[in-house]
Residue, then its C-alpha position, 0 to 999 in steps of 0.5 A: m465500461t470502466i472509469p479511470l481513477a485519477t489521482t493527484g500527483a500520479p502521472l497516469p490514471l489508474d483503473q480500479a477495475r483491473r485490480p482482481m478482488n475476491a469477496d473475502i478481500e472486499n468484505a475485509p474489516a476497514e482497519l485491516r485494509r487500512i493497515a495493509e495499505e499503510f504497509e504497502s505505502v511503506f514498502l513502496a517508499e523504500m522501493l522508490s527512495p533510491m530512484f530519488e537519491a540518484l537525482d541532483t538536488e538542483g532541480l525539483g525544489g531548488g536544491g540544498q539542505g531543504e530539499q534533502m530534508f523534504r525529499p523523503m516526505l515527497v517520496q512517502q506521499y508518492a508511495e501513499s498516493i500509489s497505494q490508495a489508488g490501488g497500489v501494486g497488489i501488496a495490500d490485497s496479498i496482506v489482507r488475504e494472508l491476514l484473513r487466512m491467519q485469523q481463520q486458522v486461529v479461530i479453527e485451532e482455538p477450540a481444539n486447543g481448549v478441549e481436554g480429553 
């Protein structure tokens, strides 16, 4: 049985169980996961911002210069919420790639230090 994960501000509940996770990603350091989710939220904000630029400012926040100033912050919050609720898979790919790069460095390091 899967329990949907409801997030504030998200129109639909997101199901955490649908995300494919392998053991390496699940056991990744928390700091690595945080950085990957932060990158994903920045990416999502860049993808979402053109959608909001086309909207007339008379609606959501009453329009004017104030809404123009605060709209990017709203878009950033949407992106962070999406990323923290499971995202679109970018964070998982980044974690996987960073772990692969770290393993590659560890394997190559002894070979570089040994002189014959």
